[in-house]
N, C-alpha and C positions, 0 to 999 in steps of 0.2 A: 572529430567531425560534428557538424551541427545537427545531423540527423539523429544521432544517438541521444542527445539531450532531450529530456521530456519537457524541460522548462525553456522558455524563450530566453535567448541570450541578447545582450545589448547589440551585438553585431547583426543578429537576425532582425532585430527591430529596426536598426539603421538601414538594412537592405530593403525591408518592406516600405519604410518611409521614402527611400529613394525611388522605389517602384511607384508608389501612389502619388507623392508630391513632385518627384523629379521626372516622372514619365519614363523611367528606365524600364525597358521591356526585355532586355537581354538577361534571361534567367541564369545563364552560365555565369555572367558577371555578378549578378545578385547572389548566387550561391557562393561564389568566390569571396565576396565581401562578408557574407554571413559566416563563412568557415574560416575567415582570416587568411585566406590565400592571397599572396601579393600579386600573382600573375594569373589572369583568367585563362591563359593558354597552357596552364600547367597540365601535364599529361595525367595527373591523378584525378582530374575532374571527369567523371563519367556522366554522360547525358542521362542515363537511367537513374543515377543518384540524384541529379538535379531535379528530374521529374518527380521522384519520390518525395524529396524535400519540399518541392513546390506544393504538392498535394497533401502534405501533412495537415491534420486538423488544426494544430496550433498555428501554422502559417496561414491557412485559409481564414481562420477566425480573426487573426491579426489584420489581414488584408481587409476584411469586412469592417472591422472596428475603425481602422485608420481611414478607410473610404468614407464611412459615415461621419467621422470627425471632420474630414475635409469638406464634405457637403454642407455640414452644419456651419462651418466657418465661412464658406462662400455665401451661404444664405444670410448669415449675420452681417457680412460685409455688404451684401446687396441691400439689405434692409437699412443698414446704417447710411448707405449712399442715398437711398430714397428719402430717409428722414432728413439728412443734411440738405438735400435738394428742396424738400418741402419747406423746411425752416427758412432756407434762403428765399424762396418765393414768398413765403408769408412775411418775412422781414421787409421785403420790397413793396408789399401792397400798402397803399396809402389808406389810412382810416379816416382822413379828413373828409368832411362832407362838402362836396363842391357847391359853389354858389350858383345862383340863378335857377335852382330847381332841377339841374341835370342829375342824372343818376351816377352813382359812383363807379358802376361797372363799365359804362360805355361812354366814350367821348368821340364825337363826330369831328375828325380832323379834316374833313373836306371843307368845313367852315373856316374861312380865313381868320376869324377872331380866335378860334380854338387853336389854330396853327401858331399864330403869333404868341398866344398865351403859353403854349408848350415850349416854343423856342426860347421865350424869355425865362421860363422855369429852368430849361437846360443850361442856359448861360449862367444863371444865378447859382445853380447847384453843381456846376461842373468842377470836378476835382483836377481835371487835366486841362491845361490851357488850349490844347489842340481841339478838344470838344467844344469849348466856348468859341473858339475862332471859327470852327465849322458852322455852328449855329448862327453866329454873327454874319457870316458870308451868305447864308440862306436868307436872312432877314434883309440884307442889303440888296440881294438879287430880286427879291419880291418887291421891295420899294422901288427899285429901278424899273422893273417891268410895269408897275402901276404908273409911274411918271411918264414912261414912254407911251403907254396907252392913252394917257390924258393929253399928251402933246399931239398925238396922231388924231385925236378927236374921234376915235373909233367908237361909234355907238352901235350897240347891237339892238336891232329892231325885232321884236317878237310879235308875230301876228297870231292872234287867237281867233278861232272860228266864231262867227256870230250865231246867235240863237235864231230859231225859226221866226219868232215874233219880230225880230229886227231885220230880217232878210227882205230886200226890196222885191224879190220875186214872189215871196210869200204874201207880202202886202198887196201886190197887184192882183194875185189870184184871189185873195180874200175880198177885194173890192168888187170883183166880177160876181 
């Protein structure tokens, strides 16, 4: 029996690893694994024996050790994921200084010139022909909309308020 041994057996270690990493919480099954019993429904397994084995200091210390090991592995994996993501972001950041005195951090894409510059850049650097085709479609649609607006002759009139000195009512009042 596993309880008699003062030293941890390989089967006991395997059972605890199944508990911590595999999420097995059936202690009768874990005891059967640790004791080398093939069938967990074997009548020789007593719940009291399972309870005593589970609470042995050697088993409890192994559970704590394996749990700490699992937590440190998960933390290392999470940190590695953050580092990989950070490297990926830093690799995609352009270090080129933009022309015309604009800042490297912000580009105003509401400006049509910046939009067309970005679309041209996307077309030239596209690795997938679908990406290039999509960008070309956007350029063609924009050019068509510009041509249609020019044909329609739609001119937008913007009226700005006049200042007090230029207002006819103000000038009449000033003459009086």
